[in-house]
C-alpha positions in Angstrom: -36.6 -16.6 17.3 -33.4 -17.3 19.2 -32.1 -20.8 18.9 -31.2 -22.6 22.1 -28.7 -25.5 22.4 -30.4 -28.9 22.9 -30.8 -30.5 26.4 -28.4 -33.4 26.4 -29.8 -35.3 29.4 -33.4 -34.7 30.3 -34.6 -34.6 33.9 -36.6 -37.8 33.2 -33.6 -39.7 31.9 -31.6 -38.5 34.9 -34.4 -39.7 37.3 -34.5 -43.2 35.8 -30.6 -43.3 35.9 -30.8 -42.4 39.6 -33.3 -45.2 40.2 -31.0 -47.7 38.6 -27.9 -46.4 40.3 -29.6 -46.9 43.8 -29.3 -50.7 43.4 -25.8 -50.8 42.0 -23.5 -52.9 44.1 -21.0 -50.2 44.5 -23.7 -47.8 45.7 -25.2 -50.3 48.2 -21.6 -50.8 49.5 -21.9 -47.3 50.9 -24.6 -48.3 53.3 -22.3 -49.1 56.1 -20.5 -45.7 55.8 -23.7 -43.8 56.0 -24.9 -45.8 59.1 -21.6 -45.1 60.9 -22.2 -41.3 60.3 -25.8 -41.4 61.7 -25.2 -43.8 64.6 -23.1 -41.5 66.7 -24.5 -39.2 69.4 -26.6 -36.1 68.6 -27.7 -34.5 71.8 -30.9 -32.5 71.6 -30.2 -28.8 70.8 -33.3 -27.2 72.1 -36.4 -28.0 74.2 -37.2 -31.0 72.0 -36.9 -32.6 68.6 -38.9 -31.3 65.6 -42.6 -32.2 65.4 -43.6 -31.8 61.7 -47.1 -31.1 62.8 -46.3 -28.3 65.0 -43.0 -26.9 63.8 -44.0 -25.5 60.4 -42.5 -22.6 58.4 -44.9 -20.2 59.9 -43.2 -20.8 63.4 -39.7 -20.1 62.1 -37.8 -17.2 63.2 -34.7 -15.9 61.4 -31.4 -14.5 62.9 -29.1 -12.7 60.4 -25.4 -12.2 60.9 -22.7 -10.7 58.8 -18.9 -10.8 58.8 -16.7 -7.8 57.8 -14.8 -7.9 54.4 -11.4 -8.6 56.0 -12.6 -11.8 57.6 -14.7 -12.7 54.6 -11.8 -12.3 52.2 -9.6 -14.5 54.4 -12.3 -17.2 54.5 -12.6 -17.0 50.7 -8.9 -17.1 49.8 -6.3 -17.3 52.6 -7.9 -20.3 54.5 -8.6 -22.4 51.3 -5.1 -21.7 49.9 -3.3 -22.5 53.1 -5.2 -25.7 53.7 -5.5 -26.8 50.1 -9.3 -26.9 50.4 -12.5 -25.1 49.8 -14.6 -22.4 51.3 -16.9 -24.9 53.1 -13.9 -26.4 55.0 -13.5 -23.2 57.0 -17.2 -22.3 57.3 -18.0 -25.8 58.6 -15.0 -26.0 60.9 -16.3 -22.7 62.4 -19.8 -24.2 62.8 -18.4 -27.3 64.5 -16.4 -25.1 66.9 -19.4 -22.9 67.6 -21.7 -25.9 68.3 -19.2 -27.4 70.7 -18.8 -24.3 72.7 -22.5 -23.5 72.7 -23.3 -27.1 73.9 -20.5 -26.9 76.5 -22.1 -23.8 78.0 -25.3 -25.9 78.5 -23.4 -28.7 80.3 -23.2 -30.9 77.2 -19.6 -32.2 76.4 -20.0 -33.7 72.9 -17.1 -33.1 70.4 -18.9 -34.2 67.3 -21.7 -32.3 65.4 -24.1 -34.1 63.1 -25.1 -31.9 60.1 -27.4 -32.0 57.3 -25.6 -30.7 54.2 -27.0 -29.7 50.8 -25.2 -30.2 47.5 -26.2 -29.2 44.0 -26.7 -32.8 43.1 -25.6 -32.5 39.5 -22.9 -35.3 39.9 -22.6 -36.2 36.2 -19.9 -38.7 36.9 -22.5 -40.8 38.6 -24.1 -41.6 35.2 -21.6 -42.1 32.4 -22.2 -39.7 29.5 -24.6 -37.5 31.4 -24.6 -33.8 30.7 -26.9 -31.7 32.9 -25.5 -28.2 31.8 -28.8 -27.5 30.0 -31.2 -29.4 32.1 -33.8 -27.6 34.3 -35.0 -29.3 37.4 -34.5 -30.0 41.1 -31.2 -31.9 41.6 -30.3 -30.8 45.1 -28.9 -33.6 47.2 -29.2 -33.8 51.0 -26.8 -35.9 53.1 -25.5 -36.3 56.7 -21.9 -35.6 57.8 -20.4 -35.8 61.2 -17.7 -33.3 62.1 -15.6 -34.7 65.0 -13.3 -32.3 67.0 -12.2 -34.9 69.5 -8.8 -34.0 71.0 -9.0 -30.4 69.6 -8.8 -27.4 72.1 -11.9 -25.4 71.2 -10.9 -22.3 73.2 -7.5 -22.3 71.5 -9.1 -22.7 68.1 -11.4 -19.6 68.9 -8.2 -17.6 69.8 -6.7 -18.5 66.4 -4.0 -20.9 67.7 -2.7 -24.2 66.3 -6.0 -25.9 67.3 -7.7 -23.8 64.7 -5.6 -25.4 61.9 -6.3 -28.9 63.4 -10.0 -28.2 63.2 -9.9 -27.0 59.7 -7.9 -30.1 58.7 -10.2 -32.4 60.6 -13.3 -31.0 58.8 -11.6 -31.0 55.5 -10.7 -34.7 55.7 -14.3 -35.5 56.8 -15.8 -33.8 53.9 -13.3 -35.4 51.4 -14.2 -38.8 52.7 -17.9 -38.4 51.8 -18.6 -40.8 49.0 -19.6 -39.2 45.6 -20.2 -35.8 47.3 -23.1 -37.3 49.2 -25.2 -38.3 46.3 -25.6 -41.9 47.4 -27.4 -41.2 50.7 -30.6 -40.1 49.1 -30.4 -42.9 46.5 -30.1 -45.5 49.4 -32.6 -43.7 51.7 -35.4 -43.2 49.1 -34.8 -45.2 45.9 -33.8 -48.6 47.3 -36.4 -50.4 49.5 -33.8 -52.7 51.1 -31.3 -50.0 52.2 -34.1 -47.5 53.0 -35.3 -49.7 55.9 -31.7 -49.4 57.4 -31.7 -45.7 57.2 -35.3 -44.7 57.8 -35.1 -44.6 61.6 -31.9 -42.6 61.8 -32.4 -38.7 61.7 -30.2 -36.8 59.4 -29.2 -34.2 62.0 -30.6 -31.2 63.8 -28.5 -28.6 62.0 -28.8 -28.0 58.3 -26.2 -25.9 56.4 -26.0 -24.7 52.8 -23.5 -22.3 51.4 -25.1 -20.7 48.3 -22.0 -19.1 46.9 -20.8 -15.7 46.0 -22.9 -13.0 44.3 -21.7 -9.9 42.6 -21.9 -7.7 39.6 -20.1 -10.2 37.5 -22.9 -12.7 38.0 -25.4 -10.5 36.1 -25.9 -11.8 32.5 -23.9 -9.7 30.0 -27.0 -9.0 27.9 -28.7 -7.3 30.9 -25.9 -5.0 31.9 -26.3 -1.4 31.0 -30.1 -1.8 30.7 -30.9 -0.4 34.1 -30.4 -3.7 36.0 -28.2 -3.2 39.1 -27.1 -5.5 41.9 -29.3 -4.9 44.9 -27.6 -3.0 47.7 -30.1 -4.6 50.3 -28.3 -7.6 51.8 -31.6 -8.8 53.1 -32.9 -9.2 49.7 -30.0 -11.4 48.6 -30.4 -13.3 51.8 -34.0 -14.1 50.9 -32.4 -16.5 48.4 -31.6 -18.7 51.3 -35.2 -19.5 52.0 -36.3 -20.1 48.4 -35.3 -23.8 48.7 -37.8 -24.3 51.4 -40.6 -22.3 49.8 -42.8 -19.7 51.6 -45.8 -21.8 52.5 -46.2 -21.3 56.2 -47.8 -24.8 56.6 -44.7 -26.5 55.3 -42.8 -28.5 57.9 -39.6 -26.8 59.0 -36.5 -28.4 57.6 -34.3 -28.7 60.8 -34.1 -27.5 64.2 -31.5 -24.9 63.0 -31.3 -24.3 59.2 -28.4 -22.2 58.2 -28.0 -20.5 54.7 -24.9 -18.5 53.8 -24.1 -16.3 50.9 -21.2 -13.9 50.1 -22.2 -10.6 48.5 -19.8 -8.1 46.9 -20.3 -4.5 48.2 -18.4 -1.3 47.7 -16.1 -2.1 50.7 -15.5 -5.7 49.6 -17.2 -9.1 50.0 -19.3 -10.0 53.1 -20.3 -13.2 54.4 -24.0 -13.1 55.3 -25.9 -16.0 57.0 -29.4 -16.6 58.1 -30.0 -19.0 61.1 -33.6 -20.2 61.0 -35.3 -22.1 63.9 -38.9 -22.9 64.9 -39.6 -20.8 68.0 -41.0 -23.9 69.9 -37.7 -25.6 69.6 -35.1 -22.9 70.1 -35.8 -19.3 71.1 -34.3 -16.6 68.9 -31.9 -15.5 71.7 -30.3 -19.0 71.8 -30.1 -19.1 68.0 -28.4 -15.7 68.0 -25.9 -16.9 70.5 -25.0 -19.8 68.3 -24.8 -17.5 65.2 -22.5 -15.1 67.0 -20.3 -17.9 68.2 -20.0 -19.0 64.6 -18.9 -15.6 63.6 -16.3 -15.5 66.5 -14.9 -18.9 65.5 -14.6 -17.9 61.9 -12.7 -14.8 62.9 -10.3 -17.0 64.8 -9.8 -19.3 61.9 -9.1 -16.3 59.6 -6.6 -15.0 62.1 -4.8 -18.4 62.3 -4.6 -18.7 58.5 -2.7 -15.4 58.2 0.1 -16.8 60.4 3.4 -18.2 59.0 2.9 -21.7 60.2 -0.8 -22.1 59.1 -2.0 -24.6 56.5 -0.2 -27.7 55.1 -1.2 -30.8 53.4 -3.7 -33.4 54.7 -3.8 -37.1 53.7 -6.6 -36.5 51.1 -4.3 -34.0 49.3 -1.8 -36.9 48.6 -4.1 -39.7 47.2 -1.2 -41.5 45.6 0.3 -42.5 48.9 -1.0 -43.8 52.3 0.5 -41.5 54.9 -0.7 -40.0 58.3 -1.2 -36.4 59.3 1.6 -36.7 61.7 4.0 -37.7 58.9 2.9 -34.8 56.7 3.4 -32.3 59.6 6.8 -33.7 60.3 7.9 -33.5 56.6 6.5 -30.0 56.3 8.5 -28.9 59.3 11.7 -29.9 57.5 10.4 -28.8 54.1 8.1 -25.8 54.4 7.6 -25.9 50.6 6.1 -29.4 50.6 3.3 -29.4 48.0 2.8 -33.1 47.2 3.8 -36.6 48.1 4.3 -39.3 45.5 5.0 -43.0 45.6 8.2 -44.2 43.9 8.1 -46.3 40.7 9.4 -49.9 41.1 12.8 -48.9 39.7 13.1 -45.8 41.8 12.5 -47.9 45.0 15.2 -50.4 43.7 17.7 -47.6 43.1 17.1 -46.0 46.5 17.5 -49.4 48.1 21.0 -49.9 46.5 21.9 -46.3 47.3 21.2 -46.8 51.0 23.0 -50.2 50.9 26.1 -48.9 49.0 26.2 -45.3 50.0 29.0 -45.7 52.5 30.9 -48.4 50.5 34.0 -47.6 48.6 33.2 -46.6 45.0 30.1 -44.5 45.9 26.6 -44.6 44.6 26.1 -46.4 41.3 23.1 -44.5 40.6 24.7 -41.1 40.5 24.7 -39.9 36.9 26.0 -36.9 35.0 25.1 -35.1 31.8 28.0 -33.2 30.2 26.9 -30.5 27.8 29.6 -28.9 25.6 29.0 -25.1 25.0 30.8 -23.0 22.4 30.7 -19.3 22.7 30.6 -16.7 25.6 28.4 -18.2 28.3 26.6 -15.8 30.6 27.1 -17.8 33.9 24.4 -15.8 35.8 21.8 -16.3 33.0 22.7 -20.0 32.7 22.2 -20.3 36.5 18.8 -18.6 36.4 17.9 -20.9 33.6 18.9 -23.9 35.6 16.8 -22.7 38.6 13.9 -22.2 36.3 14.3 -25.7 34.9 14.2 -26.9 38.5 11.0 -24.9 39.2 9.4 -26.2 36.0 9.7 -29.9 36.6 8.5 -31.2 39.9 10.2 -34.5 39.3 13.6 -32.7 39.7 12.9 -31.3 43.2 11.8 -34.4 45.2 13.2 -35.7 48.4 13.1 -39.4 49.2 12.0 -40.5 52.7 10.8 -43.7 54.4 7.2 -43.7 55.7 6.2 -45.1 59.0 4.9 -48.2 57.1 8.5 -48.7 55.9 7.8 -47.7 52.2 9.6 -45.1 50.2 7.8 -41.8 49.3 9.0 -38.8 47.3 8.2 -35.4 48.7 7.7 -32.6 46.1 9.1 -29.4 47.4 8.6 -26.0 46.0 11.3 -23.3 46.4 14.2 -25.8 46.2 17.4 -23.7 45.4 19.7 -25.1 42.6 23.1 -26.0 43.9 25.5 -24.2 41.4 29.3 -23.7 41.1 31.7 -22.4 38.6 35.2 -23.7 38.0 38.2 -23.4 35.7 40.0 -26.5 34.5 43.3 -26.3 32.6 43.0 -29.3 30.4 40.9 -32.3 29.5 42.6 -34.5 32.1 41.8 -32.1 34.9 38.2 -31.9 33.7 37.8 -35.8 33.7 39.3 -35.8 37.1 36.8 -33.3 38.3 34.0 -35.4 36.8 35.1 -38.4 38.9 35.2 -36.4 42.1 31.9 -34.7 41.3 30.3 -38.1 40.7 31.6 -39.6 44.0 30.1 -36.7 46.0 26.9 -38.1 47.4 23.4 -36.5 47.8 21.3 -36.5 50.9 18.2 -38.4 49.8 16.1 -36.4 52.1 17.3 -32.9 51.1 16.1 -31.8 47.6 17.1 -31.2 45.0 19.2 -34.3 44.3 20.7 -32.4 41.4 23.4 -29.8 41.0 25.1 -27.9 38.1 28.7 -27.0 37.5 29.9 -24.7 34.8 33.5 -25.6 34.0 35.5 -23.2 31.7 37.8 -25.2 29.7 39.3 -22.4 27.6 38.2 -19.1 26.2 35.0 -19.6 24.3 34.6 -23.2 25.5 32.7 -24.5 28.6 31.2 -27.7 29.8 28.0 -27.6 31.8 27.9 -30.7 34.1 24.5 -31.7 35.5 24.9 -34.2 38.3 21.9 -36.0 39.7 20.6 -39.1 41.3 19.3 -41.4 38.6 16.0 -41.7 40.5 15.0 -38.2 39.3 15.0 -39.0 35.5 15.7 -41.5 32.8 17.8 -41.4 29.6 14.7 -40.5 27.5 14.3 -37.4 29.7 17.9 -36.2 29.1 17.5 -34.5 25.8 14.1 -33.0 26.9 15.9 -31.3 29.9 18.8 -30.1 27.9 16.5 -28.5 25.3 14.4 -26.9 28.0 17.5 -25.5 29.7 18.8 -24.0 26.5 15.4 -22.5 25.7 15.2 -21.0 29.2 18.7 -19.6 28.7 17.6 -18.0 25.4 14.4 -16.6 26.8 12.2 -18.7 24.5 8.8 -20.2 25.0 8.7 -23.7 26.3 6.3 -26.5 25.2 3.8 -27.8 27.7 4.8 -30.9 29.5 2.6 -33.1 31.7 3.8 -33.8 35.2 5.5 -37.0 36.2 2.6 -37.2 38.7 0.2 -38.1 35.9 2.3 -41.2 35.1 2.4 -42.2 38.8 -1.4 -41.9 39.0 -1.6 -44.1 35.9 0.8 -46.6 37.5 -1.2 -46.6 40.6 -4.3 -47.8 38.7 -2.5 -50.9 37.4 -2.9 -54.3 38.9 0.6 -54.7 40.5 -0.1 -58.2 41.8 -1.3 -59.5 38.4 1.7 -58.1 36.7 4.1 -59.7 39.1 2.3 -63.0 39.0 2.2 -63.1 35.2 6.0 -62.6 35.1 6.5 -65.2 37.8 4.4 -67.6 35.8 6.4 -67.0 32.7 9.5 -67.9 34.7 8.3 -71.2 36.1 11.0 -73.8 36.2 13.9 -71.5 35.3 17.0 -71.5 37.4 18.7 -68.2 38.3 21.4 -67.2 35.8 24.3 -65.7 37.7 27.8 -65.2 36.1 29.5 -62.9 38.6 32.4 -64.3 40.4 35.1 -62.7 42.5 37.9 -60.9 40.9 39.5 -59.4 44.0 38.7 -56.4 46.1 38.8 -53.7 43.4 35.9 -51.3 43.5 34.3 -49.3 40.7 33.3 -50.2 37.1 35.1 -50.8 33.9 33.7 -50.5 30.4 34.7 -51.7 27.0 33.2 -51.5 23.6 31.7 -54.5 21.9 33.8 -55.2 18.8 31.1 -54.6 16.2 31.8 -52.7 12.9 29.4 -50.2 11.4 28.6 -52.6 8.7 27.7 -55.2 11.2 25.4 -52.8 12.9 23.7 -51.9 9.6 23.4 -55.6 8.7 21.7 -56.3 12.1 19.1 -53.6 11.4 18.3 -55.2 8.2 18.3 -58.7 9.6 15.9 -57.7 12.4 13.4 -56.3 9.8 13.7 -59.6 7.8 12.9 -61.6 10.9 9.9 -59.4 11.9 11.8 -58.4 15.0 13.6 -55.4 16.5 17.3 -54.9 16.9 16.5 -55.0 20.6 15.2 -58.5 20.1 18.4 -59.6 18.3 20.7 -58.1 21.0 18.7 -59.8 23.8 18.8 -63.1 22.0 22.4 -62.9 21.3 23.0 -62.1 25.0 20.9 -65.1 26.0 23.2 -67.3 23.7 26.3 -65.9 25.4 24.9 -66.6 28.8 23.9 -70.1 27.9 27.5 -70.7 26.6 28.9 -69.2 29.8 26.7 -71.2 32.2 26.3 -74.4 30.2 22.5 -74.0 30.3 19.8 -73.9 27.7 17.3 -71.9 29.6 18.6 -68.5 30.9 17.2 -65.4 32.4 18.6 -61.8 32.5 17.2 -58.3 33.1 16.1 -55.9 30.5 15.5 -52.2 30.8 12.2 -51.1 29.4 11.1 -47.5 28.7 8.0 -47.8 30.9 6.2 -45.1 29.0 2.7 -46.2 28.2 1.4 -45.3 24.8 -2.1 -44.8 26.2 -0.9 -41.8 28.4 -1.3 -38.7 26.1 2.0 -36.7 26.1 4.1 -39.3 27.9 6.9 -39.0 25.2 7.5 -35.4 26.4 7.4 -36.0 30.1 10.4 -35.8 32.5 10.9 -38.4 35.2 12.1 -41.9 35.7 9.7 -44.2 33.8 12.3 -46.8 33.2 11.8 -50.3 34.7 13.7 -53.5 34.9 11.9 -56.8 34.0 13.2 -60.4 33.7 13.6 -61.9 30.3 13.6 -65.6 30.0 15.1 -67.2 26.8 15.4 -70.8 25.8 18.4 -71.3 23.5 19.3 -75.0 23.2 22.3 -75.8 21.1 20.1 -77.5 18.3 17.9 -74.4 17.9 18.3 -72.1 15.0 19.3 -68.5 15.9 16.1 -67.2 14.1 14.0 -69.6 16.4 15.6 -68.2 19.4 14.6 -64.7 18.3 11.1 -65.8 17.4 10.6 -67.4 20.9 11.9 -64.4 22.7 9.8 -62.1 20.6 6.6 -64.2 21.3 7.4 -64.3 25.1 8.0 -60.6 25.3 4.8 -59.8 23.4 2.8 -61.9 26.0 4.3 -59.8 28.8 4.0 -56.3 27.1 1.0 -55.3 29.2 2.9 -56.1 32.4 6.2 -54.2 31.9 5.4 -52.0 34.9 5.8 -55.0 37.3 8.0 -54.4 40.3 11.0 -56.7 40.1 10.9 -57.2 43.9 7.3 -58.5 43.6 8.3 -60.9 40.8 11.1 -62.2 43.0 8.6 -62.8 45.7 6.1 -64.5 43.5 8.8 -66.6 41.9 10.1 -67.6 45.3 13.6 -66.5 44.6 15.9 -63.9 46.1 18.0 -63.2 42.9 17.0 -64.2 39.3 19.9 -62.7 37.3 23.0 -60.5 37.6 23.2 -59.2 34.1 21.2 -56.5 32.4 20.5 -55.4 28.8 19.8 -51.7 28.4 18.7 -51.0 24.9 18.4 -47.2 24.3 16.5 -46.3 21.1 14.9 -43.0 22.2 15.4 -39.7 20.2 18.7 -38.1 21.1 17.2 -34.6 20.5 20.4 -33.6 18.7 18.6 -31.3 16.2 16.4 -29.8 18.7 19.2 -29.2 21.2 21.4 -27.6 18.5 18.6 -25.3 17.4 17.8 -24.3 21.0 21.5 -23.5 21.5 21.9 -21.6 18.3 18.8 -19.5 19.3 20.4 -18.7 22.6 23.7 -17.8 20.9 25.7 -20.9 21.8 27.1 -23.8 19.9 26.1 -27.1 21.4 27.6 -30.3 20.1 25.1 -32.6 22.0 25.6 -34.0 25.4 27.4 -36.9 27.0 25.7 -39.0 29.6 27.8 -40.7 32.3 26.4 -43.4 34.5 26.6 -47.0 35.7 24.3 -49.8 36.7 24.7 -51.7 40.0 24.6 -55.0 38.1 27.9 -56.9 37.8 27.5 -57.0 34.0 25.5 -54.7 31.8 25.1 -54.5 28.0 24.4 -50.9 26.8 23.0 -50.7 23.3 22.5 -47.4 21.6 20.7 -47.0 18.3 20.6 -43.4 17.1 21.6 -43.7 13.5 24.2 -46.2 14.2 24.2 -49.2 16.6 26.8 -48.9 19.4 27.2 -51.5 22.1 29.4 -51.4 25.1 29.8 -53.7 28.1 30.1 -52.4 31.7 31.4 -54.6 34.4 32.0 -54.4 38.1 35.6 -54.7 39.0 35.0 -56.8 42.0 32.9 -59.3 40.1 34.8 -59.7 36.8 38.4 -59.0 35.7 39.0 -57.3 32.3 39.9 -60.5 30.5 36.7 -62.2 31.6 34.6 -59.2 30.7 36.4 -59.1 27.3 35.4 -62.7 26.6 31.7 -61.7 27.2 32.1 -58.7 24.8 33.8 -60.7 22.2 31.2 -63.5 22.5 28.3 -61.0 22.1 29.9 -59.6 18.9 30.4 -63.1 17.5 26.7 -64.1 18.1 25.4 -60.9 16.5 27.7 -61.5 13.5 26.3 -65.0 13.3 22.8 -63.6 13.1 23.8 -61.4 10.2 25.6 -64.3 8.4 23.0 -67.0 8.7 20.0 -66.8 11.1 19.1 -70.4 10.2 22.4 -71.7 11.7 22.2 -73.6 15.0 23.2 -72.1 18.3 25.9 -74.8 18.6 27.6 -73.5 15.5 28.5 -70.2 17.0 32.1 -70.2 18.1 32.3 -68.9 21.6 35.3 -69.1 23.9 33.5 -70.5 26.9 30.7 -72.5 25.2 29.4 -75.4 27.2 32.1 -74.9 29.8 29.8 -73.9 32.7 32.4 -71.2 33.6 31.8 -67.5 34.0 34.9 -66.4 32.3 37.2 -67.0 35.1 40.7 -68.0 33.8 42.3 -71.3 34.6 39.1 -73.5 35.0 39.9 -77.1 34.1 38.5 -80.6 34.0 40.5 -83.0 36.3 39.9 -86.7 35.2 42.1 -89.6 36.2 44.8 -87.1 37.3 44.8 -85.4 33.8 44.0 -81.6 33.8 42.3 -80.4 30.6 41.4 -76.7 30.3 37.7 -76.2 29.6 38.3 -74.3 26.4 40.4 -77.3 25.1 37.5 -79.6 26.2 35.1 -77.5 24.3 37.1 -77.4 21.2 37.5 -81.2 21.4 33.7 -81.6 21.7 33.1 -79.4 18.6 35.5 -81.5 16.5 33.6 -84.7 17.6 30.3 -83.1 16.7 31.5 -82.0 13.3 33.0 -85.4 12.5 30.0 -87.4 13.5 27.2 -85.2 12.1 25.2 -85.4 15.4 21.5 -84.5 15.2 18.9 -83.4 17.8 16.8 -86.3 19.3 19.1 -89.1 18.4 20.4 -91.6 20.9 24.2 -91.9 20.6 26.3 -94.5 22.4 29.5 -93.0 23.9 32.5 -95.3 24.3 35.9 -94.0 24.8 39.1 -95.4 26.3 39.8 -92.4 28.6 37.6 -90.5 30.8 38.4 -87.1 29.3 37.5 -88.3 25.9 34.2 -89.8 27.2 33.4 -86.3 28.7 34.2 -84.6 25.4 32.1 -87.0 23.5 29.1 -86.8 25.9 29.4 -83.0 25.7 29.3 -83.1 21.9 26.1 -85.2 21.9 24.3 -83.1 24.5 25.2 -79.8 22.7 23.7 -81.2 19.6 20.5 -82.1 21.4 21.1 -85.8 21.4 20.7 -88.4 24.1 23.8 -90.0 25.6 23.9 -93.8 26.1 27.2 -94.3 28.0 29.2 -97.6 27.4 31.6 -98.2 30.2 34.9 -100.0 29.8 33.9 -102.4 32.4 30.6 -103.4 30.8 30.3 -107.1 29.7 31.6 -107.6 26.1 28.2 -109.0 25.1 26.5 -106.0 26.2 29.0 -103.6 24.5 28.6 -105.6 21.3 24.8 -105.4 21.5 24.8 -101.7 21.9 27.1 -101.2 19.0 25.0 -103.4 16.8 21.9 -101.5 17.8 
């Protein structure tokens, strides 16, 4: 005996689950929606409304209509493709147009049509874990829908004009808005006593519609083929399927004033749409029913003709669920970008970058967020092939061909555009200096945010057998993690090799949209409670642009830091951030500082995220307490603990954090630790397979922050400090770089050492590295560096300890300041003794 797979969810179990679902709060919440559908007008179609005692199946007369293959094919393929919808969108749009014209001919001006639709009802998502694929039973769902054509020119739509597209879009949006594909109506109407009372007196609608699908030879079970079974050529026989749902008992009440069942059957000349319009003769005579059926066919013909035009179709708001936009906005964007296929929201960092681009685009120095990848190529490069590979790369990754626009609500949105052409150029450069000069000019050449792609490629021939490929882009398109993925894909495309599957950046944006943005921002703001902004940038003239210098750290120091991080149960990133906090504390004279940190933003819970291309990066605030009496290891431990508490909220928008924290700016320095795979091996292999030698790639980019620490850990730890010329001069930036190196070396030497023991040039001075800062006391000018050194000598001589009360008495004001500074840096409490105090008081204090 043949074995059959088991039934996963029985009809009985499903029925019980439906009864439970009918009382669920989220289901009951649909009641208002269903009432709004039913409460509108529904003028009587015929002589009267249905009388179930009189209008039975025995009184029903049928009218059959059929559409030619050309129109049917358009309704099955062209219309759904153009309008990003389904077959029902066109069929029901045609019905709404037909009813509107049929009523208008009878003096009734009503733009909306209330329909009773049928669905298969096997909505497994309504019951977690349900599987109805092997379950036999009656699952059909019936629900009302109101199709409103208000403002649409019906005659123009019949003629295939623009109104035809408007009708399809309106119907499509109405159908997409139906909750849970209509399953909830029946639950609330029949399985929930409280909600049933609210729906009982509201008729479903006078017209029923059911599209049963397409039937052809391919639908015959394979084991019956070749055994004499053939598809019936009699369309009438297939159309009888339409009345099986109602049964054949002539005493059964008719289902609706007009009940329409449609099928598509494949014939020798192609597919044909066939429909049966059924109505009780006492309600609507067959002649009037035929008129309505023929109007439906005429309307569908007009819709098919419209869909064949070059301007037909386009997105509707339901096609872009990640953003809130209007149909007018979508139409305007499509007019500029005919290849518009999706609309995405920006990530928090993308929005921030775009803001800075708009604010600084016209300023001298150009856009800080314009980046370059320089790929060195050895061998004879086929320029045409490389250009084609670049275009294929652009076509492959939707995140590379987005335009950025502002919506009517004032929010940024990114438009995904198909068919964007890759800007490409080829140049010859005589030497390295000329090439570097070109890079500077190219980087300063701005992009139009609204014109995709915000990316271009330049093939620069340096000498015979050597070329440099320059990929210039706006940083909003991709992050550093994506760079080796893009280079590898490009070389594989050049070599004609297969590419690995990569999920779309859209999947990440959908994940991000499901996070609680307010909770994330509020959690960060709570962690910042009481902290003051940490700002170190000053004014160093009117110079524009950025400078960069290496942090003086030897390879041995970097290796020691890796080992020390492991010993402390931390990461090298933790150590770099803690060291930067100590430097900021020294520069500002504070024990509680905050700076920005770049985080990868790639959630481990999102499968395949490590291979996705886009800008996942985010900037979050990092608060670190680093009092002078704390051990360096304790600073790291505190930072590590605080970061762990915020790990689930690294997607927070910095602008939201600022708002919740009640500040405009929290910090002006950033730590960007980059430990993602460089892809060196994969890039070299892809290049070799394509016949090219590739010695990696060089990223070039800057941050808009006045001071940024870049840390790269790919085999060796490399740190560089980037500074804005107008905010810091080279000498000041050098002191920050030197200070960072000193603190990191202190970690490797003795993590139990106190913060105060680290020798920093501006420790405790309250300066930001600006030269010439002095203390003026009693007319004496003392450089702050000298004051700090004096405080250190006092601290070392007196063996000051945290928590002790220390009387400070000195003959001159500068000495008293140095002594007080020494006590405070050690964590003590200053009890000042003034020269003018009574002798008895002074003696008592000394004795105590």
